C-alpha positions, 0 to 999 in steps of 0.5 A: 174894667175893660171887660165891664166896658165891653160887656156894657157896650155889648148889652147896648147892641143887644137892646138895639137889636131887640127893641121894637121898631113897630112900637117906636113907630106907633109912638111916633104916630100917636105924637103925629096925631097930637101934633096935627090936632094941636094938642099939648104934651105933658111929660112925666119923669122922676129922678133921672127921668125928670131931667130927661123930661125937661130936655125932651120938652125942649126938643118937642117944642123947638124941633117938632112945634108941639106945645109941651110941659113937665111939672118938674120944670117948676120947682116952686109949684112942684114942691108946694104940691108935695108939701101941701098935698103929698108926693103921690098926688103931685103929678095928678094935681098938676095935670088937673091944674093944667086942664088936661083934656082929650086933645092932649097926651101924657108921656111917661119916662120911667124905668118901672112905669109905676106900681101901686101894689109895690108902692113905687112911683105911685105919683105916675100911677095917679097921674095916669089915672087922671089921664084915663079919666079925661080921655087923654092919650097915654104914651110911655118909654119904660123898662119893665113889662109889668108896670102901670104905664105899660098896662094902660098906654095907648103906645109904649116902647119897652126897653128890653132887659138884657141884664137884671143888674143894669135895668135902670142905666139901660132904660134911661139911656135908651129913653134918650135914644128913643125920644131923639129918634122921635123928634128926628122922625120925618112925621114929627120934625118941623125945624132943622137942628143947628149943627147939621147946617154948620160947615166943617 
C-alpha cells in the first residue's frame, strides 16, 4: 500500500510538471474576456465532474463575479428533461432554454470530453454543438486528447496521462486544481477568500 501511495503522488508530480501553463493562461484569458463583456458561464460535467461543476459555479460567482450556472444544480429540471427528451439531449436543451448566446461561454469538465462514435458522454457533444451554433465560447478541462471538447474548444487544458490505470482520478483531481488556480488568477479574482484574512 505504501508503494501505491508513493506511486500516485509521484504521478501527481509528473502531471504538475507536464501540464501546460500556456493552455491554462489561455483559458484564464478567455474567462477574463467573458468577465469584461459580462457574459454568462455555463459549466457542464457528468458524475464527479457534475459535483465539480456545482463547486466551480460557486467559486466563479463569488470570487470572480462571473454569472455562472450548471444544469446539475436543478435536479427537477434535469430529470424532467432526461425523462421527457432523453439523456443525450438534456444539456443541449437546457442551454437552449437558457438562451445561450455569443456573449456567453460553456466550460466542460470531463475525463474524455465526449465521443459520439464511442457513445460516451454524447450529452456533452450535443451541448457543444449548440454552443458552436450560437457562437458561444467553448472551454474545457479534460484528460483525453481525442475527445470532442478538445477538438472544438477555443481554449482547453489537457491533464497529461501518466498512468492509463488512473486517467479518471488524475483528471478529476487536476480539474479542481486548475479551476481553483483560475479563480485565484489576478486577471479574474475580484473578491478575497475568507481564511486568508483570519489571524492565526
